[in-house]
N, C-alpha and C positions, 0 to 999 in steps of 0.2 A: 500507024499502030493502032491496033483495034481498041475499043473502050472497055476497058475492065472494070467491073463494078466489084465492090468489096462483098465477099461471100458473108452472109448472115448465119450465124449459129440458130440452129433449131432451139427453141426454148420448150422444155418440158416441166411440169409442174408435180411435185411430190403431192402425195393425197391431202397432207397438212396444208399446203399452199392452196390446193384446189378448194379446200372448205374455206379458208379465209377469202378466196375469190369469190366464191359462192355468197359470202355475206355482205360482200361490198355493193354499194349502189353505183349507179351509172357514172356519177360526177367522179367518185373515187377511181373507178376503172378507167375513165378517161385520163385522170392524172397519173395514173400507174402505167399506162402504155407506152408513152415517149420513153420512160426510163427503161421499160424492158427492150425497147428498140436500141438504146444506147448499149445495154448489155450485150444484146445479139450482135452488134457490130464489132464489138472489140472485147470479147469476155475476159481475155487475159489481163487487161489493162482496167477495165471497169472495176470500180470500188477497191477496197484493201483486203489484202489476206488477213484473216482472224488470228492466226498463229502461224510461226515459220514452219511448222510441221503439219500444217494442216491444208487440205486443197479448197477449203471453204472461203469465199470471199463475201465481204459485206459492203454493199452499196447503199450510201444514204445521201440523198439530196432533196430538196424542198419539200420536206415532210414525208417522203417516200423511203422506206428502207426494204431493202432485198436482200435475203442471204441466199447465195447460189454456189453451185459447183460447175466449173468449166470442164469439160473433158481435155485431156492432153493436146489434141488436135484442135481445139477450139470450136468445135462444129456442133456439139450439142452443150447446152446450158441446163442444168438441173436445178429448178428453183425450189428452195426447200421452205422459204419464209417470206411473207410479204406482209407489209404493213403501210396504210395511208393515214396520215394524221391530218 
């Protein structure tokens, strides 16, 4: 049987999140990166849905918070907000 690797979602950043990333130092970006990887691997199950009628999911772990919207097929993730404390 062929070795099937999990497909990762493409992560795109809203302009607000891009501005937040631009203000982060290298240490904060290094802390953020593994969490973005987690979301990209399983966007439909990462984090919690903010409201039952909203597609926005909120991921918070180890001082990192990411608000994002996965596409229906889970192939693209739009990151709307990032925070590293």
